[in-house]
PQR file with spaces between the fields and no chain letter, atoms N, CA, C, O and H, PARSE charges and radii, in Angstrom:
ATOM       1  N    UNK     1     288.116  276.892 -177.125 -0.4000 1.5000
ATOM       2  CA   UNK     1     287.152  276.742 -176.165 -0.0000 2.0000
ATOM       3  C    UNK     1     287.094  278.231 -176.024  0.5500 1.7000
ATOM       4  O    UNK     1     286.110  278.951 -175.855 -0.5500 1.4000
ATOM       5  N    UNK     2     288.420  278.550 -176.134 -0.4000 1.5000
ATOM       6  CA   UNK     2     288.592  280.294 -175.650 -0.0000 2.0000
ATOM       7  C    UNK     2     287.853  281.022 -177.133  0.5500 1.7000
ATOM       8  O    UNK     2     287.200  282.026 -176.851 -0.5500 1.4000
ATOM       9  H    UNK     2     289.219  277.965 -176.271  0.4000 1.0000
ATOM      10  N    UNK     3     287.860  280.758 -178.256 -0.4000 1.5000
ATOM      11  CA   UNK     3     286.991  280.742 -179.011 -0.0000 2.0000
ATOM      12  C    UNK     3     285.254  280.920 -179.125  0.5500 1.7000
ATOM      13  O    UNK     3     284.552  281.872 -179.468 -0.5500 1.4000
ATOM      14  H    UNK     3     288.390  279.942 -178.485  0.4000 1.0000
ATOM      15  N    UNK     4     284.933  279.508 -178.659 -0.4000 1.5000
ATOM      16  CA   UNK     4     283.707  279.669 -178.569 -0.0000 2.0000
ATOM      17  C    UNK     4     283.227  280.638 -177.369  0.5500 1.7000
ATOM      18  O    UNK     4     282.278  281.382 -177.618 -0.5500 1.4000
ATOM      19  H    UNK     4     285.503  278.735 -178.380  0.4000 1.0000
ATOM      20  N    UNK     5     283.862  280.686 -175.975 -0.4000 1.5000
ATOM      21  CA   UNK     5     283.403  281.193 -175.382 -0.0000 2.0000
ATOM      22  C    UNK     5     283.371  282.831 -175.918  0.5500 1.7000
ATOM      23  O    UNK     5     282.334  283.422 -175.619 -0.5500 1.4000
ATOM      24  H    UNK     5     284.633  280.082 -175.773  0.4000 1.0000
ATOM      25  N    UNK     6     284.383  283.612 -176.665 -0.4000 1.5000
ATOM      26  CA   UNK     6     283.966  285.240 -177.103 -0.0000 2.0000
ATOM      27  C    UNK     6     282.923  285.054 -177.869  0.5500 1.7000
ATOM      28  O    UNK     6     282.130  285.996 -177.861 -0.5500 1.4000
ATOM      29  H    UNK     6     285.226  283.131 -176.908  0.4000 1.0000
ATOM      30  N    UNK     7     282.500  283.654 -178.902 -0.4000 1.5000
ATOM      31  CA   UNK     7     281.427  283.798 -179.829 -0.0000 2.0000
ATOM      32  C    UNK     7     280.371  283.724 -179.251  0.5500 1.7000
ATOM      33  O    UNK     7     279.441  284.196 -179.904 -0.5500 1.4000
ATOM      34  H    UNK     7     283.143  282.888 -178.908  0.4000 1.0000
ATOM      35  N    UNK     8     280.034  283.206 -177.996 -0.4000 1.5000
ATOM      36  CA   UNK     8     278.845  282.942 -177.218 -0.0000 2.0000
ATOM      37  C    UNK     8     278.559  284.276 -176.182  0.5500 1.7000
ATOM      38  O    UNK     8     277.453  284.530 -175.705 -0.5500 1.4000
ATOM      39  H    UNK     8     280.790  282.822 -177.465  0.4000 1.0000
ATOM      40  N    UNK     9     279.521  284.890 -175.996 -0.4000 1.5000
ATOM      41  CA   UNK     9     279.479  286.216 -175.148 -0.0000 2.0000
ATOM      42  C    UNK     9     278.765  287.509 -176.489  0.5500 1.7000
ATOM      43  O    UNK     9     277.870  288.354 -176.477 -0.5500 1.4000
ATOM      44  H    UNK     9     280.420  284.684 -176.384  0.4000 1.0000
ATOM      45  N    UNK    10     279.613  287.094 -177.337 -0.4000 1.5000
ATOM      46  CA   UNK    10     279.322  288.315 -178.791 -0.0000 2.0000
ATOM      47  C    UNK    10     277.765  288.116 -178.587  0.5500 1.7000
ATOM      48  O    UNK    10     277.029  288.918 -178.012 -0.5500 1.4000
ATOM      49  H    UNK    10     280.340  286.407 -177.346  0.4000 1.0000
ATOM      50  N    UNK    11     277.448  287.109 -179.060 -0.4000 1.5000
ATOM      51  CA   UNK    11     276.007  286.629 -179.240 -0.0000 2.0000
ATOM      52  C    UNK    11     274.782  287.187 -178.123  0.5500 1.7000
ATOM      53  O    UNK    11     273.686  287.708 -178.326 -0.5500 1.4000
ATOM      54  H    UNK    11     278.046  286.457 -179.526  0.4000 1.0000
ATOM      55  N    UNK    12     275.522  286.815 -176.841 -0.4000 1.5000
ATOM      56  CA   UNK    12     274.576  287.304 -175.922 -0.0000 2.0000
ATOM      57  C    UNK    12     274.743  288.573 -175.946  0.5500 1.7000
ATOM      58  O    UNK    12     273.600  289.019 -175.846 -0.5500 1.4000
ATOM      59  H    UNK    12     276.412  286.392 -176.676  0.4000 1.0000
ATOM      60  N    UNK    13     275.680  289.699 -176.037 -0.4000 1.5000
ATOM      61  CA   UNK    13     275.405  290.769 -176.198 -0.0000 2.0000
ATOM      62  C    UNK    13     274.691  291.358 -177.174  0.5500 1.7000
ATOM      63  O    UNK    13     273.743  292.091 -176.893 -0.5500 1.4000
ATOM      64  H    UNK    13     276.608  289.337 -176.118  0.4000 1.0000
ATOM      65  N    UNK    14     275.018  291.135 -178.297 -0.4000 1.5000
ATOM      66  CA   UNK    14     273.958  291.795 -179.460 -0.0000 2.0000
ATOM      67  C    UNK    14     272.488  291.185 -179.250  0.5500 1.7000
ATOM      68  O    UNK    14     271.557  291.892 -179.636 -0.5500 1.4000
ATOM      69  H    UNK    14     275.788  290.539 -178.525  0.4000 1.0000
ATOM      70  N    UNK    15     272.267  290.259 -178.823 -0.4000 1.5000
ATOM      71  CA   UNK    15     270.707  290.035 -178.442 -0.0000 2.0000
ATOM      72  C    UNK    15     270.389  291.188 -177.124  0.5500 1.7000
ATOM      73  O    UNK    15     269.457  291.948 -177.387 -0.5500 1.4000
ATOM      74  H    UNK    15     273.024  289.685 -178.510  0.4000 1.0000
ATOM      75  N    UNK    16     270.908  291.356 -176.048 -0.4000 1.5000
ATOM      76  CA   UNK    16     270.915  292.089 -175.209 -0.0000 2.0000
ATOM      77  C    UNK    16     270.408  293.488 -175.446  0.5500 1.7000
ATOM      78  O    UNK    16     269.498  294.069 -174.855 -0.5500 1.4000
ATOM      79  H    UNK    16     271.665  290.739 -175.835  0.4000 1.0000
ATOM      80  N    UNK    17     271.448  294.063 -176.774 -0.4000 1.5000
ATOM      81  CA   UNK    17     271.483  295.155 -177.183 -0.0000 2.0000
ATOM      82  C    UNK    17     270.110  295.514 -178.458  0.5500 1.7000
ATOM      83  O    UNK    17     269.644  296.568 -178.891 -0.5500 1.4000
ATOM      84  H    UNK    17     272.188  293.591 -177.254  0.4000 1.0000
ATOM      85  N    UNK    18     269.792  293.938 -178.753 -0.4000 1.5000
ATOM      86  CA   UNK    18     268.960  294.288 -179.559 -0.0000 2.0000
ATOM      87  C    UNK    18     267.410  294.465 -178.586  0.5500 1.7000
ATOM      88  O    UNK    18     266.691  295.451 -178.745 -0.5500 1.4000
ATOM      89  H    UNK    18     270.171  293.081 -178.401  0.4000 1.0000
ATOM      90  N    UNK    19     267.204  293.786 -177.982 -0.4000 1.5000
ATOM      91  CA   UNK    19     265.884  294.053 -176.427 -0.0000 2.0000
ATOM      92  C    UNK    19     265.531  295.413 -176.040  0.5500 1.7000
ATOM      93  O    UNK    19     264.531  296.132 -176.057 -0.5500 1.4000
ATOM      94  H    UNK    19     267.788  292.985 -177.853  0.4000 1.0000
ATOM      95  N    UNK    20     266.961  295.489 -175.626 -0.4000 1.5000
ATOM      96  CA   UNK    20     267.072  297.207 -174.698 -0.0000 2.0000
ATOM      97  C    UNK    20     266.904  298.260 -175.516  0.5500 1.7000
ATOM      98  O    UNK    20     266.004  299.081 -175.343 -0.5500 1.4000
ATOM      99  H    UNK    20     267.773  294.905 -175.613  0.4000 1.0000
ATOM     100  N    UNK    21     267.760  298.319 -176.474 -0.4000 1.5000
ATOM     101  CA   UNK    21     267.991  299.636 -177.267 -0.0000 2.0000
ATOM     102  C    UNK    21     267.360  299.551 -178.609  0.5500 1.7000
ATOM     103  O    UNK    21     267.988  300.203 -179.443 -0.5500 1.4000
ATOM     104  H    UNK    21     268.491  297.652 -176.615  0.4000 1.0000
ATOM     105  N    UNK    22     265.928  298.724 -179.238 -0.4000 1.5000
ATOM     106  CA   UNK    22     265.082  299.294 -179.372 -0.0000 2.0000
ATOM     107  C    UNK    22     263.676  298.787 -179.463  0.5500 1.7000
ATOM     108  O    UNK    22     263.188  297.843 -178.843 -0.5500 1.4000
ATOM     109  H    UNK    22     265.418  298.194 -178.561  0.4000 1.0000
ATOM     110  N    UNK    23     263.176  299.480 -180.237 -0.4000 1.5000
ATOM     111  CA   UNK    23     261.623  299.527 -180.195 -0.0000 2.0000
ATOM     112  C    UNK    23     260.737  298.054 -180.225  0.5500 1.7000
ATOM     113  O    UNK    23     259.777  297.941 -179.463 -0.5500 1.4000
ATOM     114  H    UNK    23     263.572  300.248 -180.741  0.4000 1.0000
ATOM     115  N    UNK    24     261.028  297.191 -180.938 -0.4000 1.5000
ATOM     116  CA   UNK    24     260.626  295.951 -181.325 -0.0000 2.0000
ATOM     117  C    UNK    24     261.221  295.329 -180.359  0.5500 1.7000
ATOM     118  O    UNK    24     260.406  294.547 -179.870 -0.5500 1.4000
ATOM     119  H    UNK    24     261.808  297.283 -181.557  0.4000 1.0000
ATOM     120  N    UNK    25     262.707  295.242 -179.572 -0.4000 1.5000
ATOM     121  CA   UNK    25     262.832  294.661 -178.450 -0.0000 2.0000
ATOM     122  C    UNK    25     262.020  294.401 -177.386  0.5500 1.7000
ATOM     123  O    UNK    25     261.455  293.374 -177.008 -0.5500 1.4000
ATOM     124  H    UNK    25     263.368  295.878 -179.970  0.4000 1.0000
ATOM     125  N    UNK    26     262.071  295.696 -176.905 -0.4000 1.5000
ATOM     126  CA   UNK    26     260.751  296.239 -175.804 -0.0000 2.0000
ATOM     127  C    UNK    26     259.407  296.033 -175.624  0.5500 1.7000
ATOM     128  O    UNK    26     258.751  295.856 -174.598 -0.5500 1.4000
ATOM     129  H    UNK    26     262.529  296.530 -177.212  0.4000 1.0000
ATOM     130  N    UNK    27     259.006  296.097 -177.133 -0.4000 1.5000
ATOM     131  CA   UNK    27     257.685  295.301 -177.232 -0.0000 2.0000
ATOM     132  C    UNK    27     257.618  294.285 -177.046  0.5500 1.7000
ATOM     133  O    UNK    27     256.596  293.841 -176.521 -0.5500 1.4000
ATOM     134  H    UNK    27     259.539  296.241 -177.967  0.4000 1.0000
ATOM     135  N    UNK    28     258.700  293.434 -177.399 -0.4000 1.5000
ATOM     136  CA   UNK    28     258.655  291.817 -177.801 -0.0000 2.0000
ATOM     137  C    UNK    28     258.772  291.320 -175.910  0.5500 1.7000
ATOM     138  O    UNK    28     258.407  290.214 -175.512 -0.5500 1.4000
ATOM     139  H    UNK    28     259.530  293.794 -177.825  0.4000 1.0000
ATOM     140  N    UNK    29     259.212  292.156 -175.207 -0.4000 1.5000
ATOM     141  CA   UNK    29     259.707  291.856 -173.650 -0.0000 2.0000
ATOM     142  C    UNK    29     258.393  292.123 -173.014  0.5500 1.7000
ATOM     143  O    UNK    29     257.986  291.239 -172.260 -0.5500 1.4000
ATOM     144  H    UNK    29     259.508  293.054 -175.530  0.4000 1.0000
ATOM     145  N    UNK    30     257.538  293.339 -173.201 -0.4000 1.5000
ATOM     146  CA   UNK    30     256.624  293.488 -172.787 -0.0000 2.0000
ATOM     147  C    UNK    30     255.356  292.648 -173.348  0.5500 1.7000
ATOM     148  O    UNK    30     254.353  292.658 -172.634 -0.5500 1.4000
ATOM     149  H    UNK    30     257.869  294.057 -173.813  0.4000 1.0000
ATOM     150  N    UNK    31     255.323  292.097 -174.271 -0.4000 1.5000
ATOM     151  CA   UNK    31     254.330  291.296 -174.871 -0.0000 2.0000
ATOM     152  C    UNK    31     254.579  289.737 -174.145  0.5500 1.7000
ATOM     153  O    UNK    31     253.656  289.219 -173.518 -0.5500 1.4000
ATOM     154  H    UNK    31     256.138  292.089 -174.850  0.4000 1.0000
ATOM     155  N    UNK    32     255.808  289.104 -174.281 -0.4000 1.5000
ATOM     156  CA   UNK    32     255.625  288.005 -173.604 -0.0000 2.0000
ATOM     157  C    UNK    32     255.972  288.226 -172.179  0.5500 1.7000
ATOM     158  O    UNK    32     256.246  287.121 -171.712 -0.5500 1.4000
ATOM     159  H    UNK    32     256.558  289.525 -174.791  0.4000 1.0000
ATOM     160  N    UNK    33     256.085  289.140 -171.284 -0.4000 1.5000
ATOM     161  CA   UNK    33     255.722  289.270 -169.715 -0.0000 2.0000
ATOM     162  C    UNK    33     254.364  289.405 -169.229  0.5500 1.7000
ATOM     163  O    UNK    33     253.976  289.099 -168.102 -0.5500 1.4000
ATOM     164  H    UNK    33     255.862  290.038 -171.663  0.4000 1.0000
ATOM     165  N    UNK    34     253.721  289.855 -170.107 -0.4000 1.5000
ATOM     166  CA   UNK    34     252.443  289.487 -169.571 -0.0000 2.0000
ATOM     167  C    UNK    34     251.615  288.547 -169.685  0.5500 1.7000
ATOM     168  O    UNK    34     250.710  288.400 -168.863 -0.5500 1.4000
ATOM     169  H    UNK    34     254.036  290.104 -171.023  0.4000 1.0000
ATOM     170  N    UNK    35     251.781  287.753 -170.719 -0.4000 1.5000
ATOM     171  CA   UNK    35     251.324  285.826 -170.512 -0.0000 2.0000
ATOM     172  C    UNK    35     249.764  286.090 -171.214  0.5500 1.7000
ATOM     173  O    UNK    35     249.148  287.020 -171.735 -0.5500 1.4000
ATOM     174  H    UNK    35     252.516  287.872 -171.387  0.4000 1.0000
ATOM     175  N    UNK    36     249.551  284.631 -170.870 -0.4000 1.5000
ATOM     176  CA   UNK    36     248.055  284.580 -171.579 -0.0000 2.0000
ATOM     177  C    UNK    36     247.322  284.470 -170.174  0.5500 1.7000
ATOM     178  O    UNK    36     247.756  284.324 -169.031 -0.5500 1.4000
ATOM     179  H    UNK    36     250.051  283.876 -170.446  0.4000 1.0000
ATOM     180  N    UNK    37     245.849  284.616 -170.781 -0.4000 1.5000
ATOM     181  CA   UNK    37     244.994  284.454 -169.071 -0.0000 2.0000
ATOM     182  C    UNK    37     245.141  282.617 -169.018  0.5500 1.7000
ATOM     183  O    UNK    37     245.705  281.747 -169.681 -0.5500 1.4000
ATOM     184  H    UNK    37     245.497  284.735 -171.709  0.4000 1.0000
ATOM     185  N    UNK    38     244.368  282.687 -167.953 -0.4000 1.5000
ATOM     186  CA   UNK    38     244.305  281.164 -167.514 -0.0000 2.0000
ATOM     187  C    UNK    38     243.345  280.928 -166.811  0.5500 1.7000
ATOM     188  O    UNK    38     243.339  281.674 -165.832 -0.5500 1.4000
ATOM     189  H    UNK    38     243.910  283.394 -167.414  0.4000 1.0000
ATOM     190  N    UNK    39     242.398  280.139 -166.842 -0.4000 1.5000
ATOM     191  CA   UNK    39     241.252  279.757 -165.954 -0.0000 2.0000
ATOM     192  C    UNK    39     242.052  278.879 -164.587  0.5500 1.7000
ATOM     193  O    UNK    39     242.956  278.084 -164.327 -0.5500 1.4000
ATOM     194  H    UNK    39     242.403  279.533 -167.638  0.4000 1.0000
ATOM     195  N    UNK    40     241.050  279.632 -164.037 -0.4000 1.5000
ATOM     196  CA   UNK    40     241.539  278.976 -162.012 -0.0000 2.0000
ATOM     197  C    UNK    40     241.061  277.374 -162.004  0.5500 1.7000
ATOM     198  O    UNK    40     239.961  276.986 -162.396 -0.5500 1.4000
ATOM     199  H    UNK    40     240.316  280.278 -164.248  0.4000 1.0000
ATOM     200  N    UNK    41     241.999  276.630 -161.535 -0.4000 1.5000
ATOM     201  CA   UNK    41     241.763  275.453 -161.401 -0.0000 2.0000
ATOM     202  C    UNK    41     241.318  275.362 -160.255  0.5500 1.7000
ATOM     203  O    UNK    41     241.821  276.080 -159.390 -0.5500 1.4000
ATOM     204  H    UNK    41     242.893  276.946 -161.216  0.4000 1.0000
ATOM     205  N    UNK    42     239.957  274.210 -159.820 -0.4000 1.5000
ATOM     206  CA   UNK    42     239.593  274.175 -158.477 -0.0000 2.0000
ATOM     207  C    UNK    42     239.677  272.388 -158.076  0.5500 1.7000
ATOM     208  O    UNK    42     239.408  271.997 -156.940 -0.5500 1.4000
ATOM     209  H    UNK    42     239.548  273.628 -160.523  0.4000 1.0000
């Protein structure tokens, strides 16, 4: 279990570093945050 926990934490850290330390990662966050337009439901 300890090895699995270490691998999971390492992967999570790598993903965070990609998203917050690269232009492409920041663009990805911005594009997904905006979302798609939707029609009002009446």
